[in-house]
C-alpha angles and dihedrals in degrees: 000000000000090000089058092045089051090053089048091056090044090055090051090048092052090048090049093050090046090054089055086058099040100047098053091046091049089051089050090051091049092053091045092050093049091049093048092047092051092050091049091054092047089053090049095242094141092125092058124084113291117259109269118238094213117056118203091250094052098076091047093051093048092045091053091046093050092046088052092049092050093045094046093046094049091046091051090047092051091048091051091049092052091049101042108024104060140115092274095051130089138203088045095172090058091043090066087068093039094057092049092045091049090062089058092041091054090053091049091049090054091051095045092057086076105021135041115266091236103050112124096256089062094057097090093048093045091049092050090050090054090049092054090046093053092050095044099049090055088072095062125095116255094279127023128144091222090079089067090049092055095052094044095046095047103038113017108034089067089069108042096038087065096031091243128159124220116263121253096022121127110219091219105041126049127233139193089251093056094047090049090052092049089051089053091049091050090050090055093045093048095043096049094045100043107030123076120247116229088187109063093189091056090049094051099041099041115014095043094043104036102038099082094052093049091046090050091051090050091050093049094052105030089098087081087074087074089057092245122056097202109088091001098135094079094043091052090047088062094050110086093205093060095040086056090048089055088050092052098042093047088052093050091048091047091053097047097079089056088057090049090055093064093048116076089189092056093046092051092047092050092052089055093042109037090169089080091058092044092051092049092050092046094050092044089055092049094048092047089048089053090046093052090050090049092049089054090056090045088053087238100111116130132164091237095050115132089239091059094047092049092046092054092046094047094048089055092049091048096048106028115008119183094236102062136280118012115259093244090058092050093056116115089224100068093182091055091049092051089047090054090052091051092050099048102030110021101035125104094255096051091045091053092046089051090051092052094049093046098044101040103025103026088231118149115208128202122256133071121233124216108243094170092097130119095247090058102036103041099035089044091056091053089054095041092249131128118242090256092050091049091049091051091048092052091047089056093042092052089060096038094138092044091049090051090054092046093047088058093045095048093038097245096312 
């Protein structure tokens, strides 16, 4: 039954992909015909036979193109079946929809390498992908982490793998669309981290590999929950729901490397792709930073909190691990690695967190900031401060409300 339904969806997928070939070529023929007709009229050839819409070569080209689409789709389908419907796999009823949907997803991935996933021509393919997803997830038991994998792989990877933003979203002001997207991301993060995986291969090849990138995207955009991204960190720190989310997500990120350790496949993949490790460490630092800030506003901050211990440990692993070069320095994309360092070590939030831990807990954290910047040197001179003194002043000023709370808690220490 589900095998036949999977074939049904595959047939629709092939028809959909074929339409993406037929329609552009038909448009090309229409433009060509109009141009040829106009030239014929200008040359006063009205008495001759009208220009034909179909040229002899057109049918041959379309026939070859459609044969290629069918052959490529069936080959991709067969390859997906071999990979995902075997003796070692699970949720085989759902997999019938997964293997058909993967054919469409592969086509969408090819298109979105050159165009944005949300442009109008992608709407039919995206809608069909959602339809397959809705039918497929009905075949899972009540709780299975694979559901989160499906949604992330089919609808969210297309954005963060190319570093794209969603269309129609202002980077400063929130919107219902952005909050809906964040809710979808959270669903995937929560489902993959908390629900068991019946299919070990799906867990290793998608959850273990894709989770850090999705978590990093969520962290970068969660400020929209406060209705204005700029200056959102403090507003989120005063919202119990989002402080708790930082607590949960930091725990899930903290636990993921332990899961990697028992998977030779994951360990080998991470060695070849250090970006995954760097992203996990970076996002874990940001989530712990948000959690520490939230604990200050909850009046629950303490120097021996688990959040503080994990933050100190993770900064050391990010900056100076015991087993060689840091992951961010081993990334092939050097500029991205440097950008990660700037975000989690040299940014305003990390500087303020470092100030709090140093001033109130006498805890030194790893990582050296760059104070040789104009905003520290030149402004510092105007205020008779060194660059280091100006940087320290700004770190304290950035957390002025948090410092006020801590001053009261630590009795003006």
